[in-house]
Chimera marker file (.cmm) of the C-alpha trace (Angstrom):
<marker_set name="trace">
<marker id="1" x="21.423" y="14.910" z="-17.360" r="1" g="1" b="0" radius="0.5"/>
<marker id="2" x="18.590" y="12.379" z="-16.697" r="1" g="1" b="0" radius="0.5"/>
<marker id="3" x="15.114" y="12.492" z="-14.870" r="1" g="1" b="0" radius="0.5"/>
<marker id="4" x="13.939" y="10.203" z="-12.357" r="1" g="1" b="0" radius="0.5"/>
<marker id="5" x="10.980" y="8.422" z="-13.749" r="1" g="1" b="0" radius="0.5"/>
<marker id="6" x="8.029" y="5.690" z="-11.434" r="1" g="1" b="0" radius="0.5"/>
<marker id="7" x="5.949" y="4.278" z="-13.366" r="1" g="1" b="0" radius="0.5"/>
<marker id="8" x="3.552" y="5.068" z="-10.346" r="1" g="1" b="0" radius="0.5"/>
<marker id="9" x="3.309" y="7.734" z="-7.605" r="1" g="1" b="0" radius="0.5"/>
<marker id="10" x="4.902" y="7.251" z="-3.981" r="1" g="1" b="0" radius="0.5"/>
<marker id="11" x="1.828" y="6.402" z="-2.250" r="1" g="1" b="0" radius="0.5"/>
<marker id="12" x="0.933" y="3.427" z="-5.056" r="1" g="1" b="0" radius="0.5"/>
<marker id="13" x="4.446" y="1.831" z="-4.494" r="1" g="1" b="0" radius="0.5"/>
<marker id="14" x="4.222" y="2.122" z="-1.166" r="1" g="1" b="0" radius="0.5"/>
<marker id="15" x="1.166" y="0.032" z="-1.048" r="1" g="1" b="0" radius="0.5"/>
<marker id="16" x="2.707" y="-2.328" z="-3.152" r="1" g="1" b="0" radius="0.5"/>
<marker id="17" x="6.000" y="-2.471" z="-0.858" r="1" g="1" b="0" radius="0.5"/>
<marker id="18" x="3.496" y="-3.236" z="2.380" r="1" g="1" b="0" radius="0.5"/>
<marker id="19" x="1.384" y="-5.913" z="0.488" r="1" g="1" b="0" radius="0.5"/>
<marker id="20" x="2.046" y="-9.768" z="0.037" r="1" g="1" b="0" radius="0.5"/>
<marker id="21" x="3.160" y="-10.450" z="-4.259" r="1" g="1" b="0" radius="0.5"/>
<marker id="22" x="2.470" y="-13.744" z="-5.857" r="1" g="1" b="0" radius="0.5"/>
<marker id="23" x="3.269" y="-14.674" z="-9.209" r="1" g="1" b="0" radius="0.5"/>
<marker id="24" x="0.723" y="-14.854" z="-12.016" r="1" g="1" b="0" radius="0.5"/>
<marker id="25" x="0.876" y="-14.835" z="-16.265" r="1" g="1" b="0" radius="0.5"/>
<marker id="26" x="0.856" y="-17.693" z="-18.586" r="1" g="1" b="0" radius="0.5"/>
<marker id="27" x="4.105" y="-18.790" z="-17.707" r="1" g="1" b="0" radius="0.5"/>
<marker id="28" x="4.777" y="-17.725" z="-14.183" r="1" g="1" b="0" radius="0.5"/>
<marker id="29" x="6.898" y="-14.570" z="-14.760" r="1" g="1" b="0" radius="0.5"/>
<marker id="30" x="4.647" y="-11.986" z="-13.430" r="1" g="1" b="0" radius="0.5"/>
<marker id="31" x="5.082" y="-10.427" z="-10.232" r="1" g="1" b="0" radius="0.5"/>
<marker id="32" x="1.939" y="-8.699" z="-8.372" r="1" g="1" b="0" radius="0.5"/>
<marker id="33" x="1.268" y="-7.261" z="-5.729" r="1" g="1" b="0" radius="0.5"/>
<marker id="34" x="-1.903" y="-8.272" z="-3.575" r="1" g="1" b="0" radius="0.5"/>
<marker id="35" x="-3.891" y="-5.142" z="-3.113" r="1" g="1" b="0" radius="0.5"/>
<marker id="36" x="-7.315" y="-5.622" z="-1.925" r="1" g="1" b="0" radius="0.5"/>
<marker id="37" x="-6.705" y="-5.852" z="2.011" r="1" g="1" b="0" radius="0.5"/>
<marker id="38" x="-5.664" y="-2.302" z="2.024" r="1" g="1" b="0" radius="0.5"/>
<marker id="39" x="-9.010" y="-0.744" z="0.074" r="1" g="1" b="0" radius="0.5"/>
<marker id="40" x="-7.315" y="0.391" z="-3.080" r="1" g="1" b="0" radius="0.5"/>
<marker id="41" x="-8.882" y="0.183" z="-6.244" r="1" g="1" b="0" radius="0.5"/>
<marker id="42" x="-7.552" y="-2.535" z="-8.777" r="1" g="1" b="0" radius="0.5"/>
<marker id="43" x="-5.131" y="-1.419" z="-11.402" r="1" g="1" b="0" radius="0.5"/>
<marker id="44" x="-5.720" y="-1.830" z="-14.689" r="1" g="1" b="0" radius="0.5"/>
<marker id="45" x="-2.992" y="-3.963" z="-15.295" r="1" g="1" b="0" radius="0.5"/>
<marker id="46" x="-4.191" y="-6.689" z="-12.428" r="1" g="1" b="0" radius="0.5"/>
<marker id="47" x="-5.208" y="-10.520" z="-14.187" r="1" g="1" b="0" radius="0.5"/>
<marker id="48" x="-7.703" y="-10.589" z="-11.428" r="1" g="1" b="0" radius="0.5"/>
<marker id="49" x="-9.657" y="-7.317" z="-9.268" r="1" g="1" b="0" radius="0.5"/>
<marker id="50" x="-7.148" y="-8.074" z="-6.441" r="1" g="1" b="0" radius="0.5"/>
<marker id="51" x="-3.699" y="-7.697" z="-7.734" r="1" g="1" b="0" radius="0.5"/>
<marker id="52" x="-1.866" y="-5.138" z="-9.103" r="1" g="1" b="0" radius="0.5"/>
<marker id="53" x="1.591" y="-5.334" z="-11.645" r="1" g="1" b="0" radius="0.5"/>
<marker id="54" x="5.240" y="-4.985" z="-9.687" r="1" g="1" b="0" radius="0.5"/>
<marker id="55" x="6.996" y="-6.138" z="-13.021" r="1" g="1" b="0" radius="0.5"/>
<marker id="56" x="7.759" y="-9.381" z="-15.439" r="1" g="1" b="0" radius="0.5"/>
<marker id="57" x="10.822" y="-11.364" z="-14.690" r="1" g="1" b="0" radius="0.5"/>
<marker id="58" x="13.392" y="-12.883" z="-17.065" r="1" g="1" b="0" radius="0.5"/>
<marker id="59" x="11.947" y="-16.320" z="-15.983" r="1" g="1" b="0" radius="0.5"/>
<marker id="60" x="9.775" y="-17.789" z="-13.303" r="1" g="1" b="0" radius="0.5"/>
<marker id="61" x="12.448" y="-18.638" z="-11.122" r="1" g="1" b="0" radius="0.5"/>
<marker id="62" x="13.409" y="-15.290" z="-10.808" r="1" g="1" b="0" radius="0.5"/>
<marker id="63" x="9.808" y="-13.891" z="-9.908" r="1" g="1" b="0" radius="0.5"/>
<marker id="64" x="9.133" y="-16.863" z="-7.072" r="1" g="1" b="0" radius="0.5"/>
<marker id="65" x="12.199" y="-16.360" z="-5.731" r="1" g="1" b="0" radius="0.5"/>
<marker id="66" x="11.613" y="-12.591" z="-5.447" r="1" g="1" b="0" radius="0.5"/>
<marker id="67" x="7.947" y="-13.318" z="-4.518" r="1" g="1" b="0" radius="0.5"/>
<marker id="68" x="9.262" y="-15.567" z="-1.315" r="1" g="1" b="0" radius="0.5"/>
<marker id="69" x="11.910" y="-13.261" z="-0.490" r="1" g="1" b="0" radius="0.5"/>
<marker id="70" x="9.069" y="-10.603" z="-0.169" r="1" g="1" b="0" radius="0.5"/>
<marker id="71" x="6.860" y="-12.146" z="1.278" r="1" g="1" b="0" radius="0.5"/>
<marker id="72" x="9.319" y="-13.988" z="4.139" r="1" g="1" b="0" radius="0.5"/>
<marker id="73" x="10.543" y="-10.244" z="4.663" r="1" g="1" b="0" radius="0.5"/>
<marker id="74" x="7.298" y="-9.231" z="5.305" r="1" g="1" b="0" radius="0.5"/>
<marker id="75" x="6.662" y="-11.666" z="7.564" r="1" g="1" b="0" radius="0.5"/>
<marker id="76" x="9.785" y="-10.983" z="9.473" r="1" g="1" b="0" radius="0.5"/>
<marker id="77" x="9.173" y="-7.435" z="10.241" r="1" g="1" b="0" radius="0.5"/>
<marker id="78" x="5.738" y="-7.656" z="10.624" r="1" g="1" b="0" radius="0.5"/>
<marker id="79" x="6.346" y="-10.033" z="13.495" r="1" g="1" b="0" radius="0.5"/>
<marker id="80" x="9.424" y="-7.251" z="14.952" r="1" g="1" b="0" radius="0.5"/>
<marker id="81" x="6.893" y="-4.123" z="15.388" r="1" g="1" b="0" radius="0.5"/>
<marker id="82" x="3.403" y="-5.760" z="15.726" r="1" g="1" b="0" radius="0.5"/>
<link id1="1" id2="2" r="1" g="1" b="0" radius="0.2"/>
<link id1="2" id2="3" r="1" g="1" b="0" radius="0.2"/>
<link id1="3" id2="4" r="1" g="1" b="0" radius="0.2"/>
<link id1="4" id2="5" r="1" g="1" b="0" radius="0.2"/>
<link id1="5" id2="6" r="1" g="1" b="0" radius="0.2"/>
<link id1="6" id2="7" r="1" g="1" b="0" radius="0.2"/>
<link id1="7" id2="8" r="1" g="1" b="0" radius="0.2"/>
<link id1="8" id2="9" r="1" g="1" b="0" radius="0.2"/>
<link id1="9" id2="10" r="1" g="1" b="0" radius="0.2"/>
<link id1="10" id2="11" r="1" g="1" b="0" radius="0.2"/>
<link id1="11" id2="12" r="1" g="1" b="0" radius="0.2"/>
<link id1="12" id2="13" r="1" g="1" b="0" radius="0.2"/>
<link id1="13" id2="14" r="1" g="1" b="0" radius="0.2"/>
<link id1="14" id2="15" r="1" g="1" b="0" radius="0.2"/>
<link id1="15" id2="16" r="1" g="1" b="0" radius="0.2"/>
<link id1="16" id2="17" r="1" g="1" b="0" radius="0.2"/>
<link id1="17" id2="18" r="1" g="1" b="0" radius="0.2"/>
<link id1="18" id2="19" r="1" g="1" b="0" radius="0.2"/>
<link id1="19" id2="20" r="1" g="1" b="0" radius="0.2"/>
<link id1="20" id2="21" r="1" g="1" b="0" radius="0.2"/>
<link id1="21" id2="22" r="1" g="1" b="0" radius="0.2"/>
<link id1="22" id2="23" r="1" g="1" b="0" radius="0.2"/>
<link id1="23" id2="24" r="1" g="1" b="0" radius="0.2"/>
<link id1="24" id2="25" r="1" g="1" b="0" radius="0.2"/>
<link id1="25" id2="26" r="1" g="1" b="0" radius="0.2"/>
<link id1="26" id2="27" r="1" g="1" b="0" radius="0.2"/>
<link id1="27" id2="28" r="1" g="1" b="0" radius="0.2"/>
<link id1="28" id2="29" r="1" g="1" b="0" radius="0.2"/>
<link id1="29" id2="30" r="1" g="1" b="0" radius="0.2"/>
<link id1="30" id2="31" r="1" g="1" b="0" radius="0.2"/>
<link id1="31" id2="32" r="1" g="1" b="0" radius="0.2"/>
<link id1="32" id2="33" r="1" g="1" b="0" radius="0.2"/>
<link id1="33" id2="34" r="1" g="1" b="0" radius="0.2"/>
<link id1="34" id2="35" r="1" g="1" b="0" radius="0.2"/>
<link id1="35" id2="36" r="1" g="1" b="0" radius="0.2"/>
<link id1="36" id2="37" r="1" g="1" b="0" radius="0.2"/>
<link id1="37" id2="38" r="1" g="1" b="0" radius="0.2"/>
<link id1="38" id2="39" r="1" g="1" b="0" radius="0.2"/>
<link id1="39" id2="40" r="1" g="1" b="0" radius="0.2"/>
<link id1="40" id2="41" r="1" g="1" b="0" radius="0.2"/>
<link id1="41" id2="42" r="1" g="1" b="0" radius="0.2"/>
<link id1="42" id2="43" r="1" g="1" b="0" radius="0.2"/>
<link id1="43" id2="44" r="1" g="1" b="0" radius="0.2"/>
<link id1="44" id2="45" r="1" g="1" b="0" radius="0.2"/>
<link id1="45" id2="46" r="1" g="1" b="0" radius="0.2"/>
<link id1="46" id2="47" r="1" g="1" b="0" radius="0.2"/>
<link id1="47" id2="48" r="1" g="1" b="0" radius="0.2"/>
<link id1="48" id2="49" r="1" g="1" b="0" radius="0.2"/>
<link id1="49" id2="50" r="1" g="1" b="0" radius="0.2"/>
<link id1="50" id2="51" r="1" g="1" b="0" radius="0.2"/>
<link id1="51" id2="52" r="1" g="1" b="0" radius="0.2"/>
<link id1="52" id2="53" r="1" g="1" b="0" radius="0.2"/>
<link id1="53" id2="54" r="1" g="1" b="0" radius="0.2"/>
<link id1="54" id2="55" r="1" g="1" b="0" radius="0.2"/>
<link id1="55" id2="56" r="1" g="1" b="0" radius="0.2"/>
<link id1="56" id2="57" r="1" g="1" b="0" radius="0.2"/>
<link id1="57" id2="58" r="1" g="1" b="0" radius="0.2"/>
<link id1="58" id2="59" r="1" g="1" b="0" radius="0.2"/>
<link id1="59" id2="60" r="1" g="1" b="0" radius="0.2"/>
<link id1="60" id2="61" r="1" g="1" b="0" radius="0.2"/>
<link id1="61" id2="62" r="1" g="1" b="0" radius="0.2"/>
<link id1="62" id2="63" r="1" g="1" b="0" radius="0.2"/>
<link id1="63" id2="64" r="1" g="1" b="0" radius="0.2"/>
<link id1="64" id2="65" r="1" g="1" b="0" radius="0.2"/>
<link id1="65" id2="66" r="1" g="1" b="0" radius="0.2"/>
<link id1="66" id2="67" r="1" g="1" b="0" radius="0.2"/>
<link id1="67" id2="68" r="1" g="1" b="0" radius="0.2"/>
<link id1="68" id2="69" r="1" g="1" b="0" radius="0.2"/>
<link id1="69" id2="70" r="1" g="1" b="0" radius="0.2"/>
<link id1="70" id2="71" r="1" g="1" b="0" radius="0.2"/>
<link id1="71" id2="72" r="1" g="1" b="0" radius="0.2"/>
<link id1="72" id2="73" r="1" g="1" b="0" radius="0.2"/>
<link id1="73" id2="74" r="1" g="1" b="0" radius="0.2"/>
<link id1="74" id2="75" r="1" g="1" b="0" radius="0.2"/>
<link id1="75" id2="76" r="1" g="1" b="0" radius="0.2"/>
<link id1="76" id2="77" r="1" g="1" b="0" radius="0.2"/>
<link id1="77" id2="78" r="1" g="1" b="0" radius="0.2"/>
<link id1="78" id2="79" r="1" g="1" b="0" radius="0.2"/>
<link id1="79" id2="80" r="1" g="1" b="0" radius="0.2"/>
<link id1="80" id2="81" r="1" g="1" b="0" radius="0.2"/>
<link id1="81" id2="82" r="1" g="1" b="0" radius="0.2"/>
</marker_set>
């Protein structure tokens, strides 16, 4: 039996889900959550003080697609709830 493992606790994961994302890194494959506006402390693996690492995609095009899709989802759902 394999145990479930998450790299971060559920509250941090939820904060990342609700934050806007951006592409970063030297080749544009890294995805970061922008958490500065939430008051959360910066993560150890961020390229700046406002971001925390989400993950790394195989290509820059995939990273950009994930970020655009996530940020559009946020805009759509914030309009519905706001």
